[in-house]
C-alpha positions as CSV (number, residue, x, y, z in Angstrom):
1,M,43.9,80.2,102.0
2,T,41.0,80.4,99.5
3,A,40.4,83.8,98.0
4,Q,36.9,85.2,98.4
5,P,35.0,85.5,95.1
6,P,34.2,89.0,94.0
7,P,30.7,90.4,94.8
8,R,28.0,89.6,92.4
9,R,26.4,92.7,91.0
10,V,22.7,93.6,90.5
11,D,21.0,96.8,89.8
12,V,18.5,96.9,92.7
13,L,18.5,94.7,95.8
14,V,15.3,94.6,97.9
15,V,15.6,93.1,101.4
16,G,12.2,91.6,102.4
17,A,9.5,90.1,100.2
18,G,6.5,91.4,102.0
19,P,3.9,93.7,100.4
20,A,6.2,96.7,100.5
21,G,9.2,94.9,99.1
22,L,7.3,93.1,96.4
23,A,5.5,96.3,95.3
24,T,8.8,98.2,95.2
25,A,10.5,95.5,93.1
26,A,7.5,95.2,90.7
27,R,7.5,98.9,89.8
28,I,11.3,99.1,89.4
29,A,11.5,96.0,87.3
30,A,8.6,97.1,85.1
31,A,10.4,100.4,84.5
32,G,13.3,98.4,83.0
33,A,15.9,99.3,85.6
34,G,17.9,96.2,85.1
35,R,18.2,93.1,87.4
36,V,16.0,93.5,90.5
37,E,16.4,90.9,93.2
38,V,14.2,90.5,96.3
39,L,15.8,88.6,99.2
40,E,13.5,86.8,101.7
41,R,14.7,84.6,104.5
42,E,11.4,82.7,104.7
43,T,10.8,79.8,102.3
44,Q,8.0,81.7,100.5
45,A,7.6,85.3,99.4
46,G,4.5,87.3,100.5
47,G,5.3,88.4,104.1
48,V,2.9,88.4,106.9
49,P,-0.3,87.9,104.7
50,R,0.9,84.4,103.9
51,H,-0.3,83.2,107.3
52,C,-3.3,85.5,107.7
53,A,-6.1,83.1,106.6
54,H,-8.8,85.6,107.3
55,G,-10.2,88.1,104.7
56,G,-9.8,91.8,104.6
57,F,-7.1,91.9,101.9
58,G,-7.4,93.0,98.3
59,T,-10.1,95.5,97.5
60,W,-13.8,96.0,98.2
61,T,-14.7,94.7,94.8
62,H,-12.0,91.9,94.8
63,P,-11.7,90.7,98.4
64,L,-8.9,88.3,99.2
65,T,-7.6,86.3,102.1
66,G,-4.0,86.9,103.2
67,P,-2.5,84.0,101.3
68,G,-4.3,85.0,98.1
69,Y,-3.0,88.5,98.5
70,A,0.5,87.3,99.0
71,R,0.3,85.2,95.9
72,L,-1.1,88.1,93.9
73,L,1.8,90.4,94.9
74,T,4.5,87.7,94.3
75,E,3.1,86.9,90.9
76,A,2.9,90.6,89.9
77,A,6.6,91.1,90.9
78,T,7.7,88.1,89.0
79,R,5.7,89.1,85.9
80,A,7.3,92.5,86.0
81,G,10.7,90.9,85.8
82,A,11.8,91.0,89.5
83,V,13.6,87.9,90.9
84,P,12.4,86.8,94.4
85,R,15.0,84.6,96.1
86,T,13.7,82.8,99.2
87,G,15.6,81.1,102.0
88,V,18.2,83.9,101.8
89,T,19.3,85.7,105.0
90,V,21.1,89.0,104.9
91,L,23.9,88.9,107.4
92,D,25.7,92.3,107.3
93,W,27.0,95.1,105.1
94,A,30.3,94.7,103.2
95,G,30.2,98.2,101.7
96,P,27.9,101.2,101.2
97,R,25.5,99.2,99.0
98,T,27.0,95.7,99.4
99,L,25.5,93.0,101.5
100,T,26.7,89.6,102.7
101,T,24.1,86.8,102.6
102,V,23.7,83.1,103.1
103,G,21.2,80.9,101.4
104,P,20.7,77.5,99.9
105,Q,23.7,78.0,97.6
106,G,26.0,79.1,100.5
107,P,27.4,82.5,101.4
108,E,27.4,85.3,98.9
109,T,28.3,89.0,98.6
110,I,26.0,91.1,96.5
111,E,26.7,94.6,95.3
112,A,23.8,96.8,94.1
113,R,23.4,100.3,92.6
114,A,20.5,100.8,95.0
115,V,19.3,98.9,98.1
116,V,15.8,98.9,99.5
117,L,15.2,97.9,103.1
118,A,11.7,96.4,103.4
119,T,12.2,94.3,106.5
120,G,8.9,95.2,108.1
121,S,8.0,95.1,111.8
122,R,7.2,92.6,114.5
123,E,5.2,92.5,117.7
124,R,7.0,92.7,121.0
125,P,7.2,89.3,122.6
126,R,6.5,88.6,126.2
127,A,10.1,89.2,127.3
128,A,10.2,92.7,125.7
129,R,7.0,93.6,127.5
130,L,8.6,92.7,130.8
131,V,5.8,90.4,131.9
132,P,7.3,88.3,134.8
133,G,6.6,84.7,135.7
134,T,7.8,81.3,134.5
135,R,8.7,80.4,131.0
136,P,6.0,77.8,130.1
137,A,5.0,76.6,126.7
138,G,1.9,78.2,125.2
139,V,3.1,81.8,124.8
140,Y,2.8,83.3,121.4
141,T,2.7,86.6,119.4
142,T,0.0,86.9,116.7
143,G,2.5,86.0,114.0
144,E,3.8,82.9,115.8
145,L,0.2,81.8,116.5
146,Q,-0.9,82.2,112.8
147,Q,2.2,80.4,111.6
148,A,1.6,77.5,114.0
149,V,-2.1,77.2,113.1
150,H,-2.3,78.1,109.4
151,L,1.2,77.1,108.1
152,F,2.1,74.1,110.3
153,G,-1.3,72.9,111.6
154,Q,-0.1,72.7,115.2
155,S,-2.3,72.3,118.2
156,I,-2.2,75.4,120.5
157,G,-4.2,74.3,123.6
158,T,-7.8,74.7,124.6
159,R,-8.2,78.0,126.4
160,A,-6.5,81.2,125.3
161,V,-6.1,84.8,126.7
162,V,-5.4,87.4,124.0
163,V,-3.5,90.5,125.2
164,G,-4.6,93.5,123.3
165,A,-7.9,94.8,121.7
166,E,-6.8,96.1,118.3
167,S,-7.9,94.7,114.9
168,V,-4.9,92.3,115.0
169,S,-6.1,91.1,118.4
170,Y,-9.5,90.1,117.0
171,A,-7.7,88.4,114.1
172,A,-5.7,86.5,116.7
173,A,-8.9,85.5,118.5
174,G,-10.3,84.3,115.2
175,T,-7.1,82.1,114.7
176,V,-7.6,80.7,118.2
177,R,-11.1,79.7,117.4
178,A,-10.0,78.2,114.0
179,A,-7.6,76.0,116.0
180,G,-10.6,74.7,118.0
181,A,-9.7,76.6,121.2
182,E,-11.8,78.9,123.4
183,V,-11.0,82.6,123.8
184,V,-11.2,83.2,127.6
185,A,-10.8,87.0,127.3
186,L,-9.2,89.9,125.5
187,V,-7.2,92.0,127.9
188,T,-6.2,95.6,127.3
189,D,-4.8,98.4,129.5
190,H,-6.8,100.9,127.4
191,P,-10.3,102.0,128.4
192,S,-11.8,100.6,125.2
193,A,-11.0,98.6,122.1
194,Q,-8.5,100.4,119.9
195,A,-9.7,99.4,116.4
196,D,-6.9,101.1,114.6
197,Q,-7.8,104.6,115.6
198,L,-4.1,105.5,115.9
199,R,-3.5,104.7,112.3
200,V,-5.9,107.3,111.2
201,R,-3.7,110.0,112.7
202,V,-0.6,108.4,111.2
203,D,-1.8,108.6,107.6
204,Q,-3.3,112.1,107.3
205,L,-3.1,112.1,103.6
206,R,-5.7,109.4,103.4
207,V,-7.7,110.3,106.5
208,R,-11.1,109.9,104.9
209,V,-10.4,106.4,103.7
210,D,-8.8,105.4,107.0
211,Q,-11.9,106.7,108.9
212,L,-14.0,104.4,106.8
213,R,-11.7,101.5,107.7
214,V,-11.8,102.4,111.4
215,R,-15.6,102.3,111.3
216,A,-15.4,98.9,109.5
217,D,-12.9,97.7,112.1
218,Q,-15.1,98.9,115.0
219,F,-18.1,97.1,113.4
220,R,-16.1,93.9,113.2
221,V,-14.9,94.3,116.8
222,R,-18.5,94.6,118.0
223,A,-19.7,91.9,115.8
224,A,-17.0,89.5,117.0
225,R,-17.8,90.3,120.6
226,L,-21.5,89.6,120.0
227,R,-21.1,86.6,117.8
228,H,-18.5,84.8,119.9
229,R,-19.3,86.3,123.3
230,V,-15.6,87.2,123.9
231,P,-15.2,89.0,127.2
232,L,-13.2,92.3,126.9
233,L,-11.4,93.3,130.0
234,T,-10.4,97.0,129.7
235,D,-8.1,99.0,132.0
236,T,-6.5,95.7,132.8
237,T,-2.9,94.5,132.6
238,V,-1.4,91.0,132.5
239,T,1.1,91.1,135.4
240,E,2.4,87.5,135.5
241,L,2.4,84.2,133.7
242,L,1.7,81.1,135.7
243,G,2.6,77.4,135.3
244,H,5.6,75.1,134.8
245,G,6.1,73.2,131.6
246,R,2.8,74.4,130.2
247,L,1.0,77.7,130.9
248,S,-1.8,77.3,133.5
249,G,-3.0,80.8,133.8
250,V,-2.3,84.6,133.8
251,R,-2.6,87.0,136.7
252,V,-4.2,90.3,135.8
253,R,-4.6,93.6,137.6
254,H,-7.3,96.2,137.0
255,R,-6.5,99.9,137.1
256,D,-8.2,100.2,140.5
257,G,-5.9,97.6,142.0
258,R,-8.1,94.5,141.9
259,T,-6.4,91.3,140.8
260,A,-7.6,88.0,139.4
261,T,-6.3,84.9,137.8
262,L,-7.5,83.7,134.4
263,A,-7.1,80.0,133.9
264,C,-5.7,79.3,130.4
265,D,-3.1,77.2,128.6
266,T,-2.3,79.7,125.9
267,V,-1.6,83.4,125.8
268,V,-1.2,85.6,122.7
269,F,0.5,88.9,122.9
270,T,-0.8,91.2,120.1
271,G,-0.1,94.6,118.7
272,D,2.8,96.8,120.1
273,F,4.7,96.7,116.9
274,V,8.4,97.6,116.6
275,A,10.5,98.1,113.4
276,A,12.7,95.2,112.3
277,D,15.5,97.7,111.8
278,E,18.5,95.6,112.8
279,L,20.1,95.8,109.4
280,A,19.9,99.6,109.4
281,R,21.3,99.8,112.9
282,Q,24.2,97.5,112.1
283,S,25.5,100.2,109.8
284,A,24.2,103.2,111.7
285,I,21.8,104.1,108.9
286,T,19.2,106.6,110.0
287,L,15.6,106.1,108.9
288,G,13.1,108.9,108.4
289,T,9.4,108.9,107.6
290,G,10.0,108.6,103.8
291,P,12.0,106.3,101.6
292,D,15.3,108.2,101.8
293,T,17.8,107.3,104.5
294,S,21.0,108.8,105.7
295,R,23.0,106.7,103.3
296,P,22.8,107.7,99.6
297,G,21.4,104.8,97.5
298,V,19.8,103.0,100.4
299,F,16.1,103.4,100.8
300,A,13.5,102.1,103.2
301,T,9.8,101.4,103.0
302,G,6.7,99.8,104.5
303,A,6.3,98.7,108.0
304,L,10.0,99.2,108.7
305,L,9.1,102.9,108.8
306,H,5.6,102.6,110.1
307,P,5.4,99.5,112.4
308,G,2.2,97.6,112.2
309,Q,1.3,99.1,108.9
310,R,-1.6,97.5,107.0
311,A,-0.6,95.3,104.0
312,R,-2.4,97.6,101.5
313,A,-0.7,100.7,102.9
314,A,2.7,98.9,102.8
315,R,2.1,98.1,99.2
316,R,1.3,101.7,98.4
317,A,4.4,102.8,100.3
318,G,6.5,100.3,98.3
319,T,5.2,101.7,95.0
320,E,6.1,105.3,96.2
321,A,9.6,104.1,97.3
322,A,10.2,102.7,93.9
323,G,9.8,106.2,92.5
324,A,12.6,107.5,94.7
325,V,14.8,104.6,93.6
326,L,14.1,105.2,89.9
327,K,15.0,108.9,90.3
328,W,18.3,107.9,92.0
329,L,19.2,105.5,89.2
330,E,18.2,108.0,86.5
331,A,20.4,110.6,88.1
332,G,23.4,108.3,87.7
333,E,23.6,107.6,91.4
């Protein structure tokens, strides 16, 4: 029986190479904390912004598209001395701060002085939203849609219904149009478009900045509806998916009980973000609202703590989490 090789040791191990993870790694590496590795299961670092071809990233004076922003963060982390490793999936814990992984070079066990979980969040798919019906092709979340269109150049159909009326929903509608399809309607069970108003209450420390962003989002929502004549169905719920083989339509119900069928071959479920916290739950690690977790030396940051968090906010959170990690290392663990 072949003996297992001993764990490879690093100083800081960051799981997730999105904006939060890359910002965390960049600051820690720049502080000279030793070897800092960032593990990413995708083939490229950068997280969700990689397949967000629209603008709205960067700063007001230096606007960027999502891919440009992802490259900027990846390059900054690399220049600082961090080592992003792509195509590597974390499987489980093998100790308090030891992880088992598998990647292009095979399985590996990595032990770190500190571990940072920056695994982000994801939108609830159709099954988790308990939308009944058949299981046809043509059903996406925003992330799946953007990857299909912007990363792989796939065709998505000709007529799409977008479920949701948040900023991410209008970004999804833009992706649908970029793929050459028509947006039949945006459907929301809220009485009006959301436009990120909830995020203003989440981030009270930056409420004035967020209020400006909300106004900008609301302006973009109205502009999109006027420019593209996208119908917005409020107080309306998607109750069933129709079609065999390929989606043929969705059945909707208004709050007053009226029902209708919208003919479409594509439906995109947007918003309703949940934390990608499987790795924390595997080892019963309790997450809070800040970087510290219930396990000493294990930290968390970004959209893992605040699902659906904006890329810029996630980057700021990553920088703040790096401060907590550096204090831990300086204190001798």
